[in-house]
TORKOL-4160 file (C-alpha; in steps of 0.2 Angstrom, whole numbers, padded with zeros to 4 digits, m for minus):
294
<pt num="1" X="m0205" Y="0006" Z="m0016"/>
<pt num="2" X="m0190" Y="m0003" Z="m0010"/>
<pt num="3" X="m0192" Y="m0011" Z="0007"/>
<pt num="4" X="m0175" Y="m0006" Z="0013"/>
<pt num="5" X="m0175" Y="0012" Z="0007"/>
<pt num="6" X="m0186" Y="0025" Z="0014"/>
<pt num="7" X="m0192" Y="0035" Z="0030"/>
<pt num="8" X="m0201" Y="0030" Z="0046"/>
<pt num="9" X="m0208" Y="0045" Z="0055"/>
<pt num="10" X="m0210" Y="0040" Z="0073"/>
<pt num="11" X="m0219" Y="0049" Z="0087"/>
<pt num="12" X="m0206" Y="0045" Z="0101"/>
<pt num="13" X="m0213" Y="0044" Z="0118"/>
<pt num="14" X="m0205" Y="0051" Z="0134"/>
<pt num="15" X="m0192" Y="0039" Z="0140"/>
<pt num="16" X="m0182" Y="0030" Z="0127"/>
<pt num="17" X="m0167" Y="0039" Z="0119"/>
<pt num="18" X="m0167" Y="0042" Z="0100"/>
<pt num="19" X="m0153" Y="0029" Z="0099"/>
<pt num="20" X="m0164" Y="0016" Z="0108"/>
<pt num="21" X="m0178" Y="0019" Z="0095"/>
<pt num="22" X="m0165" Y="0017" Z="0081"/>
<pt num="23" X="m0160" Y="0000" Z="0088"/>
<pt num="24" X="m0178" Y="m0005" Z="0090"/>
<pt num="25" X="m0181" Y="m0002" Z="0071"/>
<pt num="26" X="m0165" Y="m0011" Z="0066"/>
<pt num="27" X="m0171" Y="m0026" Z="0075"/>
<pt num="28" X="m0189" Y="m0025" Z="0070"/>
<pt num="29" X="m0185" Y="m0022" Z="0051"/>
<pt num="30" X="m0169" Y="m0032" Z="0050"/>
<pt num="31" X="m0161" Y="m0017" Z="0041"/>
<pt num="32" X="m0144" Y="m0013" Z="0049"/>
<pt num="33" X="m0142" Y="0004" Z="0041"/>
<pt num="34" X="m0154" Y="0015" Z="0051"/>
<pt num="35" X="m0151" Y="0033" Z="0057"/>
<pt num="36" X="m0161" Y="0047" Z="0064"/>
<pt num="37" X="m0161" Y="0065" Z="0056"/>
<pt num="38" X="m0160" Y="0075" Z="0073"/>
<pt num="39" X="m0160" Y="0068" Z="0090"/>
<pt num="40" X="m0173" Y="0070" Z="0104"/>
<pt num="41" X="m0168" Y="0070" Z="0122"/>
<pt num="42" X="m0176" Y="0055" Z="0133"/>
<pt num="43" X="m0187" Y="0068" Z="0142"/>
<pt num="44" X="m0193" Y="0075" Z="0125"/>
<pt num="45" X="m0207" Y="0067" Z="0114"/>
<pt num="46" X="m0213" Y="0069" Z="0096"/>
<pt num="47" X="m0207" Y="0068" Z="0078"/>
<pt num="48" X="m0192" Y="0058" Z="0076"/>
<pt num="49" X="m0187" Y="0056" Z="0057"/>
<pt num="50" X="m0178" Y="0039" Z="0054"/>
<pt num="51" X="m0169" Y="0035" Z="0037"/>
<pt num="52" X="m0168" Y="0017" Z="0032"/>
<pt num="53" X="m0155" Y="0010" Z="0020"/>
<pt num="54" X="m0146" Y="0021" Z="0008"/>
<pt num="55" X="m0159" Y="0035" Z="0013"/>
<pt num="56" X="m0147" Y="0038" Z="0028"/>
<pt num="57" X="m0138" Y="0049" Z="0016"/>
<pt num="58" X="m0152" Y="0061" Z="0016"/>
<pt num="59" X="m0150" Y="0064" Z="0035"/>
<pt num="60" X="m0138" Y="0078" Z="0032"/>
<pt num="61" X="m0152" Y="0088" Z="0023"/>
<pt num="62" X="m0166" Y="0083" Z="0035"/>
<pt num="63" X="m0156" Y="0086" Z="0051"/>
<pt num="64" X="m0153" Y="0104" Z="0046"/>
<pt num="65" X="m0171" Y="0108" Z="0043"/>
<pt num="66" X="m0182" Y="0119" Z="0054"/>
<pt num="67" X="m0191" Y="0112" Z="0069"/>
<pt num="68" X="m0207" Y="0116" Z="0079"/>
<pt num="69" X="m0209" Y="0113" Z="0097"/>
<pt num="70" X="m0222" Y="0114" Z="0111"/>
<pt num="71" X="m0212" Y="0118" Z="0127"/>
<pt num="72" X="m0216" Y="0120" Z="0145"/>
<pt num="73" X="m0205" Y="0132" Z="0155"/>
<pt num="74" X="m0206" Y="0131" Z="0173"/>
<pt num="75" X="m0201" Y="0147" Z="0183"/>
<pt num="76" X="m0194" Y="0148" Z="0200"/>
<pt num="77" X="m0179" Y="0137" Z="0199"/>
<pt num="78" X="m0164" Y="0135" Z="0188"/>
<pt num="79" X="m0155" Y="0118" Z="0186"/>
<pt num="80" X="m0137" Y="0113" Z="0180"/>
<pt num="81" X="m0144" Y="0104" Z="0165"/>
<pt num="82" X="m0157" Y="0118" Z="0161"/>
<pt num="83" X="m0171" Y="0104" Z="0162"/>
<pt num="84" X="m0180" Y="0095" Z="0176"/>
<pt num="85" X="m0167" Y="0081" Z="0178"/>
<pt num="86" X="m0154" Y="0093" Z="0184"/>
<pt num="87" X="m0149" Y="0098" Z="0201"/>
<pt num="88" X="m0157" Y="0114" Z="0207"/>
<pt num="89" X="m0143" Y="0128" Z="0208"/>
<pt num="90" X="m0155" Y="0143" Z="0211"/>
<pt num="91" X="m0172" Y="0144" Z="0218"/>
<pt num="92" X="m0183" Y="0159" Z="0220"/>
<pt num="93" X="m0201" Y="0151" Z="0219"/>
<pt num="94" X="m0206" Y="0167" Z="0210"/>
<pt num="95" X="m0215" Y="0168" Z="0194"/>
<pt num="96" X="m0216" Y="0183" Z="0182"/>
<pt num="97" X="m0232" Y="0191" Z="0176"/>
<pt num="98" X="m0238" Y="0187" Z="0159"/>
<pt num="99" X="m0235" Y="0205" Z="0155"/>
<pt num="100" X="m0217" Y="0204" Z="0160"/>
<pt num="101" X="m0215" Y="0188" Z="0149"/>
<pt num="102" X="m0222" Y="0196" Z="0134"/>
<pt num="103" X="m0211" Y="0211" Z="0136"/>
<pt num="104" X="m0195" Y="0201" Z="0135"/>
<pt num="105" X="m0200" Y="0188" Z="0122"/>
<pt num="106" X="m0195" Y="0199" Z="0107"/>
<pt num="107" X="m0177" Y="0198" Z="0111"/>
<pt num="108" X="m0178" Y="0179" Z="0109"/>
<pt num="109" X="m0186" Y="0181" Z="0091"/>
<pt num="110" X="m0176" Y="0181" Z="0075"/>
<pt num="111" X="m0157" Y="0178" Z="0073"/>
<pt num="112" X="m0150" Y="0177" Z="0091"/>
<pt num="113" X="m0134" Y="0171" Z="0099"/>
<pt num="114" X="m0137" Y="0156" Z="0110"/>
<pt num="115" X="m0125" Y="0147" Z="0122"/>
<pt num="116" X="m0129" Y="0128" Z="0122"/>
<pt num="117" X="m0132" Y="0119" Z="0139"/>
<pt num="118" X="m0116" Y="0113" Z="0148"/>
<pt num="119" X="m0125" Y="0096" Z="0148"/>
<pt num="120" X="m0125" Y="0093" Z="0129"/>
<pt num="121" X="m0117" Y="0082" Z="0116"/>
<pt num="122" X="m0106" Y="0096" Z="0109"/>
<pt num="123" X="m0088" Y="0092" Z="0108"/>
<pt num="124" X="m0075" Y="0101" Z="0118"/>
<pt num="125" X="m0057" Y="0096" Z="0115"/>
<pt num="126" X="m0063" Y="0080" Z="0108"/>
<pt num="127" X="m0075" Y="0076" Z="0122"/>
<pt num="128" X="m0093" Y="0078" Z="0124"/>
<pt num="129" X="m0098" Y="0093" Z="0135"/>
<pt num="130" X="m0109" Y="0082" Z="0146"/>
<pt num="131" X="m0095" Y="0070" Z="0150"/>
<pt num="132" X="m0085" Y="0084" Z="0156"/>
<pt num="133" X="m0099" Y="0092" Z="0166"/>
<pt num="134" X="m0103" Y="0075" Z="0174"/>
<pt num="135" X="m0085" Y="0075" Z="0181"/>
<pt num="136" X="m0088" Y="0091" Z="0189"/>
<pt num="137" X="m0077" Y="0101" Z="0176"/>
<pt num="138" X="m0081" Y="0118" Z="0171"/>
<pt num="139" X="m0088" Y="0119" Z="0153"/>
<pt num="140" X="m0088" Y="0135" Z="0143"/>
<pt num="141" X="m0097" Y="0133" Z="0126"/>
<pt num="142" X="m0096" Y="0147" Z="0113"/>
<pt num="143" X="m0112" Y="0155" Z="0108"/>
<pt num="144" X="m0119" Y="0150" Z="0092"/>
<pt num="145" X="m0131" Y="0159" Z="0080"/>
<pt num="146" X="m0148" Y="0151" Z="0079"/>
<pt num="147" X="m0164" Y="0158" Z="0072"/>
<pt num="148" X="m0181" Y="0158" Z="0081"/>
<pt num="149" X="m0194" Y="0161" Z="0067"/>
<pt num="150" X="m0209" Y="0161" Z="0079"/>
<pt num="151" X="m0211" Y="0161" Z="0098"/>
<pt num="152" X="m0228" Y="0163" Z="0106"/>
<pt num="153" X="m0237" Y="0160" Z="0122"/>
<pt num="154" X="m0249" Y="0146" Z="0121"/>
<pt num="155" X="m0255" Y="0147" Z="0139"/>
<pt num="156" X="m0248" Y="0152" Z="0156"/>
<pt num="157" X="m0253" Y="0144" Z="0173"/>
<pt num="158" X="m0239" Y="0150" Z="0185"/>
<pt num="159" X="m0226" Y="0143" Z="0187"/>
<pt num="160" X="m0228" Y="0134" Z="0170"/>
<pt num="161" X="m0227" Y="0143" Z="0154"/>
<pt num="162" X="m0232" Y="0134" Z="0138"/>
<pt num="163" X="m0223" Y="0141" Z="0122"/>
<pt num="164" X="m0224" Y="0137" Z="0104"/>
<pt num="165" X="m0207" Y="0138" Z="0096"/>
<pt num="166" X="m0202" Y="0138" Z="0077"/>
<pt num="167" X="m0184" Y="0138" Z="0076"/>
<pt num="168" X="m0168" Y="0133" Z="0065"/>
<pt num="169" X="m0159" Y="0117" Z="0068"/>
<pt num="170" X="m0146" Y="0118" Z="0082"/>
<pt num="171" X="m0158" Y="0128" Z="0093"/>
<pt num="172" X="m0158" Y="0122" Z="0111"/>
<pt num="173" X="m0175" Y="0124" Z="0119"/>
<pt num="174" X="m0167" Y="0120" Z="0136"/>
<pt num="175" X="m0156" Y="0136" Z="0134"/>
<pt num="176" X="m0171" Y="0146" Z="0129"/>
<pt num="177" X="m0180" Y="0141" Z="0145"/>
<pt num="178" X="m0164" Y="0145" Z="0156"/>
<pt num="179" X="m0161" Y="0162" Z="0147"/>
<pt num="180" X="m0179" Y="0167" Z="0150"/>
<pt num="181" X="m0177" Y="0164" Z="0169"/>
<pt num="182" X="m0161" Y="0174" Z="0169"/>
<pt num="183" X="m0168" Y="0189" Z="0160"/>
<pt num="184" X="m0184" Y="0189" Z="0171"/>
<pt num="185" X="m0173" Y="0186" Z="0187"/>
<pt num="186" X="m0184" Y="0172" Z="0193"/>
<pt num="187" X="m0174" Y="0157" Z="0187"/>
<pt num="188" X="m0182" Y="0144" Z="0175"/>
<pt num="189" X="m0179" Y="0127" Z="0167"/>
<pt num="190" X="m0187" Y="0116" Z="0154"/>
<pt num="191" X="m0201" Y="0105" Z="0161"/>
<pt num="192" X="m0207" Y="0097" Z="0146"/>
<pt num="193" X="m0204" Y="0096" Z="0127"/>
<pt num="194" X="m0213" Y="0089" Z="0112"/>
<pt num="195" X="m0207" Y="0091" Z="0094"/>
<pt num="196" X="m0222" Y="0094" Z="0083"/>
<pt num="197" X="m0213" Y="0096" Z="0067"/>
<pt num="198" X="m0196" Y="0092" Z="0059"/>
<pt num="199" X="m0194" Y="0098" Z="0041"/>
<pt num="200" X="m0209" Y="0094" Z="0031"/>
<pt num="201" X="m0215" Y="0081" Z="0044"/>
<pt num="202" X="m0228" Y="0084" Z="0058"/>
<pt num="203" X="m0236" Y="0073" Z="0071"/>
<pt num="204" X="m0250" Y="0069" Z="0058"/>
<pt num="205" X="m0236" Y="0060" Z="0048"/>
<pt num="206" X="m0229" Y="0051" Z="0063"/>
<pt num="207" X="m0233" Y="0033" Z="0069"/>
<pt num="208" X="m0233" Y="0031" Z="0088"/>
<pt num="209" X="m0219" Y="0019" Z="0093"/>
<pt num="210" X="m0230" Y="0006" Z="0101"/>
<pt num="211" X="m0240" Y="0004" Z="0085"/>
<pt num="212" X="m0224" Y="0003" Z="0075"/>
<pt num="213" X="m0218" Y="m0011" Z="0087"/>
<pt num="214" X="m0235" Y="m0020" Z="0084"/>
<pt num="215" X="m0231" Y="m0019" Z="0065"/>
<pt num="216" X="m0214" Y="m0027" Z="0068"/>
<pt num="217" X="m0222" Y="m0042" Z="0077"/>
<pt num="218" X="m0236" Y="m0044" Z="0063"/>
<pt num="219" X="m0224" Y="m0040" Z="0049"/>
<pt num="220" X="m0235" Y="m0026" Z="0044"/>
<pt num="221" X="m0222" Y="m0012" Z="0048"/>
<pt num="222" X="m0220" Y="m0008" Z="0029"/>
<pt num="223" X="m0237" Y="0001" Z="0029"/>
<pt num="224" X="m0228" Y="0015" Z="0039"/>
<pt num="225" X="m0214" Y="0017" Z="0027"/>
<pt num="226" X="m0213" Y="0033" Z="0017"/>
<pt num="227" X="m0204" Y="0035" Z="0001"/>
<pt num="228" X="m0188" Y="0044" Z="0002"/>
<pt num="229" X="m0195" Y="0057" Z="m0011"/>
<pt num="230" X="m0205" Y="0064" Z="0004"/>
<pt num="231" X="m0189" Y="0070" Z="0012"/>
<pt num="232" X="m0186" Y="0085" Z="0001"/>
<pt num="233" X="m0203" Y="0092" Z="m0006"/>
<pt num="234" X="m0195" Y="0109" Z="m0009"/>
<pt num="235" X="m0183" Y="0102" Z="m0022"/>
<pt num="236" X="m0188" Y="0102" Z="m0041"/>
<pt num="237" X="m0190" Y="0084" Z="m0049"/>
<pt num="238" X="m0181" Y="0077" Z="m0064"/>
<pt num="239" X="m0189" Y="0061" Z="m0071"/>
<pt num="240" X="m0177" Y="0050" Z="m0079"/>
<pt num="241" X="m0179" Y="0035" Z="m0090"/>
<pt num="242" X="m0169" Y="0018" Z="m0090"/>
<pt num="243" X="m0155" Y="0025" Z="m0101"/>
<pt num="244" X="m0153" Y="0040" Z="m0091"/>
<pt num="245" X="m0154" Y="0030" Z="m0075"/>
<pt num="246" X="m0139" Y="0020" Z="m0080"/>
<pt num="247" X="m0129" Y="0036" Z="m0083"/>
<pt num="248" X="m0133" Y="0042" Z="m0066"/>
<pt num="249" X="m0129" Y="0025" Z="m0059"/>
<pt num="250" X="m0111" Y="0027" Z="m0066"/>
<pt num="251" X="m0109" Y="0045" Z="m0060"/>
<pt num="252" X="m0111" Y="0053" Z="m0077"/>
<pt num="253" X="m0118" Y="0070" Z="m0080"/>
<pt num="254" X="m0136" Y="0071" Z="m0088"/>
<pt num="255" X="m0143" Y="0086" Z="m0097"/>
<pt num="256" X="m0153" Y="0099" Z="m0087"/>
<pt num="257" X="m0167" Y="0110" Z="m0093"/>
<pt num="258" X="m0162" Y="0128" Z="m0098"/>
<pt num="259" X="m0162" Y="0139" Z="m0082"/>
<pt num="260" X="m0161" Y="0125" Z="m0070"/>
<pt num="261" X="m0151" Y="0129" Z="m0054"/>
<pt num="262" X="m0145" Y="0121" Z="m0038"/>
<pt num="263" X="m0150" Y="0104" Z="m0032"/>
<pt num="264" X="m0164" Y="0093" Z="m0039"/>
<pt num="265" X="m0172" Y="0075" Z="m0036"/>
<pt num="266" X="m0170" Y="0062" Z="m0049"/>
<pt num="267" X="m0185" Y="0051" Z="m0049"/>
<pt num="268" X="m0184" Y="0034" Z="m0058"/>
<pt num="269" X="m0197" Y="0025" Z="m0069"/>
<pt num="270" X="m0204" Y="0017" Z="m0054"/>
<pt num="271" X="m0207" Y="0033" Z="m0045"/>
<pt num="272" X="m0193" Y="0031" Z="m0032"/>
<pt num="273" X="m0179" Y="0043" Z="m0028"/>
<pt num="274" X="m0163" Y="0037" Z="m0037"/>
<pt num="275" X="m0151" Y="0052" Z="m0034"/>
<pt num="276" X="m0149" Y="0070" Z="m0029"/>
<pt num="277" X="m0142" Y="0080" Z="m0044"/>
<pt num="278" X="m0133" Y="0097" Z="m0044"/>
<pt num="279" X="m0130" Y="0110" Z="m0058"/>
<pt num="280" X="m0111" Y="0112" Z="m0059"/>
<pt num="281" X="m0101" Y="0128" Z="m0064"/>
<pt num="282" X="m0117" Y="0136" Z="m0072"/>
<pt num="283" X="m0118" Y="0122" Z="m0085"/>
<pt num="284" X="m0133" Y="0115" Z="m0092"/>
<pt num="285" X="m0129" Y="0098" Z="m0085"/>
<pt num="286" X="m0133" Y="0090" Z="m0069"/>
<pt num="287" X="m0119" Y="0081" Z="m0059"/>
<pt num="288" X="m0125" Y="0066" Z="m0048"/>
<pt num="289" X="m0121" Y="0071" Z="m0030"/>
<pt num="290" X="m0129" Y="0057" Z="m0020"/>
<pt num="291" X="m0134" Y="0041" Z="m0029"/>
<pt num="292" X="m0146" Y="0029" Z="m0020"/>
<pt num="293" X="m0146" Y="0014" Z="m0032"/>
<pt num="294" X="m0132" Y="0001" Z="m0033"/>
């Protein structure tokens, strides 16, 4: 496995931004090309997938994968940012009953329309929404379609409700918390958030950030590096020999098995990911779409 090509699955603590973690990894590994596959807010912790070297070209696939969260919703107050950092704009000091919560949860399951928080990185006329909101400007964001596959109560100790949420990429758990408070007429905001799964990766796969930093100092960080092939376990695999590898390197099509469809992973003789291939025009050939070798 190439040292400058692969994945680091980090258990990000509360505090640092995702960009800060990316910079730590750049300095610690000496690899300039590092990117994350889906940001986590500073107040959120959990699974942060980092792509190193040319594996950054996989981020568009990983960033659109489903996520799982453990969220704490606090009833009794709504905030401007929909989380605990924001100014309180409505306070009721009222908590709903568990029966009331269970009665409204079904409306948040499945495919729903969700309005992102005004303090978000979504662009509005070329500017990030949070930049406008911080200047006191009114921010109106269009609702977006998201999918919540599973939403269940883990525990409830008023005013704090612990939820487990399985959802599509692009879902704002802050908005979910806020909307729960609006529907129940008590007000609510997101008090804590932990991402427990991103795509195929869970907390079991993640290295705590302090341990990774020790690996940078001792030059043993590579033991935490995962092969890029782990990124897309659902894709079929095409094993290629040296001759076929050269064809892929030069952007040429290669034969496909009869009945092959969609996208596949090309694995080289050393077992490493060399390209993503795609069947084109219903042909029996694969066209290289993303090549990870020079």
